DSSP file (Angstrom, degrees, kcal/mol; ACC not computed):
  #  RESIDUE AA STRUCTURE BP1 BP2  ACC     N-H-->O    O-->H-N    N-H-->O    O-->H-N    TCO  KAPPA ALPHA  PHI   PSI    X-CA   Y-CA   Z-CA
    1    1 A M              0   0    0      0, 0.0     2,-0.2     0, 0.0     0, 0.0   0.000 360.0 360.0 360.0 139.5  -17.6    7.2   13.1
    2    2 A F        -     0   0    0      1,-0.1     2,-0.1     4,-0.1     3,-0.0  -0.458 360.0-126.7 -69.0 138.4  -14.9    6.4   10.6
    3    3 A S     >  -     0   0    0     -2,-0.2     4,-2.5     1,-0.1     5,-0.2  -0.479  31.5-106.3 -73.6 161.8  -15.9    5.3    7.2
    4    4 A R  H  > S+     0   0    0      1,-0.2     4,-2.4     2,-0.2     5,-0.2   0.886 120.7  50.4 -58.3 -41.0  -14.3    2.0    6.1
    5    5 A A  H  > S+     0   0    0      2,-0.2     4,-2.5     1,-0.2    -1,-0.2   0.913 110.9  47.8 -66.1 -43.0  -11.9    3.8    3.8
    6    6 A K  H  > S+     0   0    0      2,-0.2     4,-2.3     1,-0.2    -2,-0.2   0.902 112.3  50.0 -65.6 -39.5  -10.8    6.3    6.4
    7    7 A L  H  X S+     0   0    0     -4,-2.5     4,-2.3     2,-0.2    -2,-0.2   0.929 112.8  46.1 -63.4 -45.4  -10.3    3.5    8.9
    8    8 A L  H  X S+     0   0    0     -4,-2.4     4,-2.5     2,-0.2    -2,-0.2   0.877 110.9  52.5 -67.1 -36.8   -8.2    1.5    6.4
    9    9 A L  H  X S+     0   0    0     -4,-2.5     4,-2.3     2,-0.2    -1,-0.2   0.912 109.9  49.2 -64.0 -41.4   -6.2    4.5    5.4
   10   10 A S  H  X S+     0   0    0     -4,-2.3     4,-2.3     1,-0.2    -2,-0.2   0.916 111.7  48.6 -62.6 -42.8   -5.4    5.1    9.1
   11   11 A L  H  X S+     0   0    0     -4,-2.3     4,-2.5     2,-0.2    -2,-0.2   0.869 108.3  54.9 -65.4 -36.3   -4.4    1.4    9.5
   12   12 A T  H  X S+     0   0    0     -4,-2.5     4,-1.5     2,-0.2    -2,-0.2   0.940 109.7  45.9 -62.0 -46.8   -2.2    1.7    6.4
   13   13 A F  H  X S+     0   0    0     -4,-2.3     4,-0.6     1,-0.2    -2,-0.2   0.892 112.1  51.3 -64.7 -38.5   -0.3    4.6    7.8
   14   14 A L  H >X S+     0   0    0     -4,-2.3     3,-0.9     1,-0.2     4,-0.5   0.895 108.7  51.8 -64.7 -38.0    0.0    2.9   11.2
   15   15 A S  H 3X S+     0   0    0     -4,-2.5     4,-0.6     1,-0.2     3,-0.4   0.803 106.4  55.3 -66.4 -28.5    1.4   -0.2    9.4
   16   16 A L  H 3X S+     0   0    0     -4,-1.5     4,-2.7     1,-0.2     5,-0.3   0.582  84.6  84.4 -82.1  -9.5    3.9    2.0    7.6
   17   17 A I  H <X S+     0   0    0     -3,-0.9     4,-2.2    -4,-0.6    -1,-0.2   0.938  94.2  42.7 -59.9 -47.2    5.3    3.5   10.8
   18   18 A S  H  X S+     0   0    0     -4,-0.5     4,-1.5    -3,-0.4    -1,-0.2   0.879 112.4  55.6 -67.5 -35.1    7.7    0.5   11.4
   19   19 A F  H  X S+     0   0    0     -4,-0.6     4,-1.1     1,-0.2    -2,-0.2   0.927 112.5  41.5 -59.6 -46.7    8.6    0.5    7.7
   20   20 A Q  H  < S+     0   0    0     -4,-2.7    -2,-0.2     1,-0.2    -1,-0.2   0.816 108.5  60.3 -74.0 -30.0    9.6    4.2    7.9
   21   21 A A  H  < S+     0   0    0     -4,-2.2     3,-0.3    -5,-0.3    -1,-0.2   0.839 108.8  44.0 -66.0 -30.9   11.4    3.7   11.2
   22   22 A Q  H  < S+     0   0    0     -4,-1.5     2,-0.3     1,-0.3    -1,-0.2   0.741 125.6  30.3 -85.6 -24.1   13.7    1.2    9.6
   23   23 A A    ><  -     0   0    0     -4,-1.1     3,-2.0    -5,-0.2    -1,-0.3  -0.749  63.8-179.2-138.3  87.1   14.4    3.1    6.4
   24   24 A H  T 3  S+     0   0    0     -2,-0.3    -1,-0.1    -3,-0.3    -4,-0.1   0.683  80.4  63.1 -64.4 -18.4   14.2    6.9    7.0
   25   25 A H  T 3  S+     0   0    0     26,-0.1    27,-2.7     2,-0.0     2,-0.5   0.463  84.3  89.1 -88.6  -0.2   14.9    7.6    3.3
   26   26 A L  E <   -A   51   0A   0     -3,-2.0     2,-0.4    25,-0.2    25,-0.2  -0.862  59.9-172.7 -96.3 129.4   11.7    5.9    2.2
   27   27 A V  E     -A   50   0A   0     23,-2.7    23,-3.0    -2,-0.5     2,-0.5  -0.980  17.2-144.5-127.6 132.2    8.7    8.2    2.0
   28   28 A V  E     +A   49   0A   0     -2,-0.4     2,-0.3    21,-0.2    21,-0.2  -0.833  26.7 178.7 -94.1 127.9    5.1    7.3    1.3
   29   29 A R  E     +A   48   0A   0     19,-3.1    19,-2.8    -2,-0.5    -2,-0.0  -0.923  54.7  10.6-128.4 153.5    3.2    9.9   -0.7
   30   30 A A  E    S+     0   0A   0     -2,-0.3     2,-0.3    17,-0.2    -1,-0.1   0.823  76.0 175.7  53.0  40.5   -0.3   10.3   -2.1
   31   31 A A  E     +     0   0A   0     16,-0.1     2,-0.3    -3,-0.1    16,-0.2  -0.578   7.1 153.5 -77.1 135.8   -1.6    7.3   -0.1
   32   32 A W  E     -A   46   0A   0     14,-2.5    14,-3.2    -2,-0.3   -26,-0.0  -0.986  34.7-150.9-159.3 154.3   -5.3    6.6   -0.4
   33   33 A I        -     0   0    0     -2,-0.3    12,-0.2    12,-0.2   -24,-0.1  -0.965  24.2-135.7-128.0 111.9   -7.9    3.8   -0.3
   34   34 A P        -     0   0    0      0, 0.0    10,-0.4     0, 0.0     2,-0.3  -0.455  29.9-109.7 -67.0 138.5  -11.0    4.3   -2.4
   35   35 A E        -     0   0    0     -2,-0.1     8,-0.0     8,-0.1   -32,-0.0  -0.529  37.2-153.0 -71.5 127.7  -14.1    3.4   -0.5
   36   36 A G        -     0   0    0     -2,-0.3   -31,-0.1     1,-0.2   -32,-0.1  -0.429  31.1 -74.9 -94.0 171.3  -15.6    0.1   -1.8
   37   37 A P    >   -     0   0    0      0, 0.0     3,-2.2     0, 0.0    -1,-0.2  -0.297  48.9-108.6 -60.8 152.4  -19.2   -1.0   -1.7
   38   38 A P  T 3  S+     0   0    0      0, 0.0    -2,-0.1     0, 0.0    -3,-0.0   0.764 119.9  49.9 -56.5 -26.3  -20.5   -2.2    1.7
   39   39 A V  T 3  S+     0   0    0      2,-0.0     2,-0.1     0, 0.0     0, 0.0   0.443  82.7 126.0 -92.1   0.0  -20.5   -5.8    0.6
   40   40 A S    <   -     0   0    0     -3,-2.2    -4,-0.1     1,-0.1     3,-0.1  -0.347  39.9-171.5 -64.7 134.8  -16.9   -5.7   -0.9
   41   41 A Q  S    S+     0   0    0      1,-0.1     2,-0.4    -2,-0.1    -1,-0.1   0.502  72.8  55.6 -97.7  -9.9  -14.5   -8.4    0.4
   42   42 A V        +     0   0    0      2,-0.0     2,-0.3     0, 0.0    -1,-0.1  -0.985  59.7 175.4-130.3 133.6  -11.5   -6.7   -1.3
   43   43 A L        -     0   0    0     -2,-0.4     2,-0.4    -7,-0.1    -8,-0.1  -0.895  17.4-140.8-128.6 162.4  -10.2   -3.2   -1.0
   44   44 A A        -     0   0    0    -10,-0.4     2,-0.4    -2,-0.3    -2,-0.0  -0.968   3.0-156.1-127.1 142.4   -7.1   -1.6   -2.4
   45   45 A A        -     0   0    0     -2,-0.4     2,-0.4   -12,-0.2   -12,-0.2  -0.962  14.3-162.3-113.0 134.0   -4.6    0.9   -1.0
   46   46 A F  E     +A   32   0A   0    -14,-3.2   -14,-2.5    -2,-0.4     2,-0.3  -0.924  20.7 146.0-118.3 141.9   -2.6    3.1   -3.4
   47   47 A M  E     -     0   0A   0     -2,-0.4     2,-0.5   -16,-0.2   -17,-0.2  -0.983  41.4-123.1-163.3 161.7    0.5    5.0   -2.7
   48   48 A M  E     -A   29   0A   0    -19,-2.8   -19,-3.1    -2,-0.3     2,-0.6  -0.962  22.6-158.3-110.0 132.1    3.8    6.2   -4.1
   49   49 A I  E     -A   28   0A   0     -2,-0.5     2,-0.4   -21,-0.2   -21,-0.2  -0.956  10.0-164.6-113.4 119.1    6.9    5.1   -2.2
   50   50 A E  E     -A   27   0A   0    -23,-3.0   -23,-2.7    -2,-0.6     2,-0.6  -0.854  10.3-153.5-107.9 138.0   10.0    7.3   -2.9
   51   51 A N  E     -A   26   0A   0     -2,-0.4   -25,-0.2   -25,-0.2   -26,-0.1  -0.939  10.7-178.4-109.8 110.9   13.6    6.3   -2.1
   52   52 A S        +     0   0    0    -27,-2.7     2,-0.2    -2,-0.6   -26,-0.1   0.428  57.7  91.7 -88.9   1.0   15.7    9.4   -1.5
   53   53 A S  S    S-     0   0    0    -28,-0.3     4,-0.1     2,-0.2    -2,-0.1  -0.479  78.8-130.3 -90.0 163.1   18.8    7.3   -0.9
   54   54 A T  S    S+     0   0    0     -2,-0.2     2,-0.4     2,-0.1    -1,-0.1   0.535  88.2  86.0 -85.9  -7.9   21.4    6.2   -3.4
   55   55 A Q  S    S-     0   0    0      1,-0.0    -2,-0.2     0, 0.0     2,-0.1  -0.750  84.8-117.5 -94.4 139.7   21.0    2.7   -2.1
   56   56 A D        -     0   0    0     -2,-0.4     2,-0.3     2,-0.0    -2,-0.1  -0.471  28.4-161.0 -69.9 144.7   18.3    0.3   -3.4
   57   57 A E        -     0   0    0     33,-0.1     2,-0.4    -2,-0.1    -6,-0.0  -0.945   2.5-152.0-124.3 149.3   15.8   -0.8   -0.8
   58   58 A E        -     0   0    0     -2,-0.3     2,-0.7    31,-0.0    -2,-0.0  -0.985   5.8-153.8-126.5 128.6   13.5   -3.8   -1.1
   59   59 A I        +     0   0    0     -2,-0.4    31,-2.2     1,-0.1     3,-0.1  -0.897  20.1 172.1 -97.4 115.6   10.1   -4.2    0.5
   60   60 A I        +     0   0    0     -2,-0.7     2,-0.3     1,-0.2    -1,-0.1   0.566  58.5  13.0-105.0 -10.5    9.6   -8.0    0.9
   61   61 A A        -     0   0    0     10,-0.0     2,-0.4     2,-0.0    -1,-0.2  -0.985  50.5-160.9-161.9 151.6    6.4   -8.1    2.9
   62   62 A V        +     0   0    0     -2,-0.3     2,-0.3     8,-0.2     8,-0.2  -0.986  22.2 170.9-131.2 144.9    3.5   -6.1    4.2
   63   63 A E        -     0   0    0     -2,-0.4     2,-0.3   -48,-0.1     5,-0.1  -0.991  16.2-177.7-152.4 158.1    1.3   -7.1    7.1
   64   64 A S    >   -     0   0    0      3,-0.4     3,-1.1    -2,-0.3   -52,-0.0  -0.948  28.3-140.0-155.3 137.2   -1.4   -5.9    9.4
   65   65 A E  T 3  S+     0   0    0     -2,-0.3    -1,-0.0     1,-0.2     3,-0.0   0.682 103.5  63.1 -67.9 -16.7   -3.1   -7.6   12.3
   66   66 A D  T 3  S+     0   0    0    -55,-0.1     2,-0.4     1,-0.1    -1,-0.2   0.535 100.6  53.9 -88.6  -7.1   -6.4   -6.1   11.0
   67   67 A F    <   -     0   0    0     -3,-1.1    -3,-0.4     1,-0.1     3,-0.1  -0.984  65.6-147.4-132.6 140.6   -6.5   -8.0    7.7
   68   68 A G  S    S+     0   0    0     -2,-0.4     2,-0.3     1,-0.2    -1,-0.1   0.782  86.9  17.4 -73.6 -28.0   -6.2  -11.7    6.9
   69   69 A H        -     0   0    0      2,-0.0     2,-0.4    -6,-0.0    -1,-0.2  -0.974  60.0-178.4-151.9 130.0   -4.4  -11.3    3.6
   70   70 A I        -     0   0    0     -2,-0.3     2,-0.3    -8,-0.2    -8,-0.2  -0.997   8.7-169.2-130.0 134.9   -2.5   -8.4    2.0
   71   71 A E        -     0   0    0     -2,-0.4     2,-0.4   -10,-0.1    17,-0.1  -0.903  16.9-133.8-121.3 151.3   -0.9   -8.5   -1.4
   72   72 A M  E     +B   87   0B   0     15,-0.5    15,-2.6    -2,-0.3     2,-0.3  -0.889  29.7 175.4-102.8 134.6    1.5   -6.2   -3.2
   73   73 A H  E     -B   86   0B   0     -2,-0.4     2,-0.5    13,-0.3    11,-0.0  -0.958  27.8-132.6-135.5 154.3    0.8   -5.2   -6.8
   74   74 A L  E     -B   85   0B   0     11,-2.5    11,-2.7    -2,-0.3     2,-0.5  -0.938  20.9-138.9-104.4 125.6    2.3   -2.8   -9.3
   75   75 A S  E     +B   84   0B   0     -2,-0.5     2,-0.3     9,-0.2     9,-0.2  -0.751  37.9 160.0 -83.8 125.1   -0.2   -0.6  -11.1
   76   76 A K  E     -B   83   0B   0      7,-2.3     7,-2.9    -2,-0.5     2,-0.6  -0.998  40.6-127.1-149.5 141.0    0.8   -0.5  -14.8
   77   77 A E  E     -B   82   0B   0     -2,-0.3     2,-0.5     5,-0.2     5,-0.2  -0.810  28.1-175.9 -90.1 124.0   -0.9    0.4  -18.0
   78   78 A V  E >  S-B   81   0B   0      3,-3.1     3,-1.6    -2,-0.6    -2,-0.0  -0.974  70.6 -20.1-124.2 116.7   -0.5   -2.4  -20.6
   79   79 A D  T 3  S-     0   0    0     -2,-0.5    -1,-0.1     1,-0.3     3,-0.1   0.875 128.8 -50.6  53.5  41.4   -1.8   -1.8  -24.1
   80   80 A G  T 3  S+     0   0    0      1,-0.2     2,-0.4    -3,-0.0    -1,-0.3   0.520 118.8 108.7  79.8   5.4   -4.1    1.0  -22.8
   81   81 A V  E <  S-B   78   0B   0     -3,-1.6    -3,-3.1    -5,-0.0     2,-0.3  -0.961  70.3-124.2-119.4 129.9   -5.6   -1.2  -20.0
   82   82 A A  E     -B   77   0B   0     -2,-0.4     2,-0.3    -5,-0.2    -5,-0.2  -0.544  34.5-171.0 -71.4 131.1   -4.8   -0.6  -16.3
   83   83 A K  E     -B   76   0B   0     -7,-2.9    -7,-2.3    -2,-0.3     2,-0.6  -0.919  25.0-145.2-124.5 149.4   -3.4   -3.8  -14.8
   84   84 A M  E     -B   75   0B   0     -2,-0.3    -9,-0.2    -9,-0.2    -2,-0.0  -0.946  24.2-164.3-111.0 106.1   -2.6   -4.8  -11.2
   85   85 A I  E     -B   74   0B   0    -11,-2.7   -11,-2.5    -2,-0.6    -2,-0.0  -0.829  20.1-121.9 -99.8 117.5    0.5   -7.0  -11.5
   86   86 A P  E     -B   73   0B   0      0, 0.0     2,-0.4     0, 0.0   -13,-0.3  -0.247  29.4-160.2 -57.4 141.9    1.3   -9.2   -8.4
   87   87 A Q  E     -B   72   0B   0    -15,-2.6   -15,-0.5     1,-0.1     3,-0.1  -0.981  24.9-159.6-127.9 136.6    4.8   -8.5   -6.9
   88   88 A Q  S    S-     0   0    0     -2,-0.4     2,-0.3     1,-0.3    -1,-0.1   0.748  87.2  -3.1 -79.9 -26.9    6.8  -10.7   -4.6
   89   89 A S              0   0    0      1,-0.1    -1,-0.3   -17,-0.1   -29,-0.2  -0.976 360.0 360.0-156.6 162.9    8.8   -7.6   -3.6
   90   90 A L              0   0    0    -31,-2.2   -33,-0.1    -2,-0.3   -30,-0.1   0.303 360.0 360.0-123.6 360.0    9.1   -3.9   -4.4
């Protein structure tokens, strides 16, 4: 049986298939979802998205039929503290 983290990681990669099909020069690397406590209502997926093109690309939405709500955040250290800063686009 899949652990919750493995299942979500699999769903994340499946969700990215259409994203990569539309922009072949965007590559997802080091994607992972830390396993949360069994009672957790919120999980996070982390990844690096690299653009090998000379053209800028914008990710304006993420979605999955398996989750009611998905948000995009930028992980950034501010004054020595890790922050998750909400993003309208990447």
